[in-house]
C-alpha positions in Angstrom: 195.5 -25.2 -74.7 192.6 -27.3 -75.9 192.0 -29.2 -79.1 188.8 -29.0 -81.2 188.9 -32.3 -83.1 186.1 -31.3 -85.5 184.8 -28.1 -87.2 181.7 -26.7 -85.5 179.1 -25.2 -88.0 177.2 -22.5 -86.3 174.3 -20.2 -87.2 174.6 -16.6 -86.0 173.1 -13.2 -85.7 175.5 -10.2 -85.9 175.3 -7.5 -83.2 174.3 -4.1 -84.4 177.3 -2.6 -82.4 180.1 -3.7 -80.1 180.0 -4.0 -77.2 176.5 -2.4 -76.7 174.7 -4.8 -79.0 176.0 -8.1 -77.7 173.0 -8.8 -75.4 170.5 -7.9 -78.0 172.2 -10.2 -80.5 172.1 -13.1 -78.0 168.5 -12.4 -77.2 167.5 -12.3 -80.9 169.4 -15.6 -81.5 167.6 -17.3 -78.6 164.2 -16.0 -79.8 164.8 -17.7 -83.2 166.7 -20.9 -82.3 165.0 -23.4 -79.9 167.2 -24.0 -76.8 168.7 -27.5 -76.6 171.1 -28.9 -74.0 172.7 -30.7 -76.9 173.6 -27.4 -78.7 176.7 -25.4 -78.1 176.4 -21.6 -77.8 179.1 -19.0 -78.7 180.1 -15.4 -79.1 182.5 -14.9 -82.0 184.3 -11.7 -82.7 187.2 -10.2 -84.7 188.2 -6.7 -85.9 187.1 -5.8 -89.4 187.6 -2.5 -91.1 188.5 -0.7 -87.9 185.8 -2.0 -85.5 184.8 -5.3 -83.8 182.2 -7.4 -85.5 180.4 -9.7 -82.9 178.2 -12.7 -83.7 176.0 -14.5 -81.3 176.0 -18.1 -82.4 174.5 -21.5 -81.8 175.7 -24.9 -83.2 173.7 -26.1 -86.1 172.5 -29.6 -85.0 170.7 -30.6 -88.2 171.5 -29.5 -91.8 169.2 -26.7 -92.9 168.5 -25.3 -89.4 170.1 -22.0 -90.2 167.8 -21.5 -93.2 164.8 -22.6 -91.1 165.7 -20.0 -88.4 166.8 -17.2 -90.9 170.4 -17.2 -89.7 173.7 -16.9 -91.5 176.3 -19.6 -91.0 180.1 -19.9 -90.4 182.5 -22.5 -89.1 184.6 -22.5 -86.0 187.6 -24.3 -87.3 189.0 -27.4 -85.7 192.5 -27.1 -84.3 194.5 -26.1 -81.2 193.1 -23.2 -79.2 194.6 -21.2 -76.3 191.9 -20.8 -73.7 191.0 -19.5 -70.2 187.7 -20.5 -68.5 185.7 -17.9 -66.6 183.4 -19.5 -64.0 180.6 -17.1 -62.9 181.2 -14.8 -65.8 177.9 -13.0 -65.2 179.3 -11.6 -61.9 182.3 -10.0 -63.7 181.4 -9.2 -67.4 184.6 -7.0 -67.8 186.6 -10.2 -67.1 185.8 -11.4 -70.6 187.6 -8.5 -72.3 190.5 -8.7 -69.8 190.8 -12.4 -70.6 190.9 -11.8 -74.3 193.4 -9.0 -73.9 195.6 -11.5 -72.1 195.2 -14.2 -74.7 195.7 -11.9 -77.7 199.4 -11.3 -76.8 200.2 -15.0 -77.2 202.7 -15.7 -80.0 201.5 -17.9 -82.8 197.8 -17.0 -83.0 196.0 -17.8 -86.3 195.9 -14.4 -88.1 192.6 -15.4 -89.6 191.2 -16.6 -86.2 188.4 -15.3 -84.1 188.0 -14.5 -80.4 185.5 -17.3 -79.4 183.4 -17.2 -76.3 182.0 -20.7 -75.6 179.1 -20.6 -73.1 178.8 -23.9 -71.2 175.7 -22.8 -69.3 174.2 -19.6 -67.7 177.2 -19.1 -65.4 180.4 -20.6 -67.0 182.2 -19.9 -70.2 185.6 -20.3 -72.0 187.5 -17.6 -73.9 189.5 -19.1 -76.7 191.6 -18.2 -79.8 192.8 -20.6 -82.5 196.6 -21.1 -82.8 198.3 -21.2 -86.2 199.2 -24.9 -86.3 
């Protein structure tokens, strides 16, 4: 488990479909939001009304950036997260779903939580889900 000590406000673009629209959503986000090594990047998903809603997200570094870049916002809540890192995820994209399937059977998950993909760089990422307390 890891601890996020602070909320992370993110701006996002919702994928048109899941999983087919994931790459397009990330590309649209990166086309709007200037890349910064200081910025954290995420994929955020959860089931809603019978299907998965996926958001490609980037940390908002300055207040008002989301409006400037025409993005919606949400908050990744601080707290305790169960997580598994996937080094070299691009070489095994199906490992992401397998990892979340493994994490989702953990007792004590936050029922209002999201599946969060935290992209550290072009090759390494962390799959994480918030715990209840």
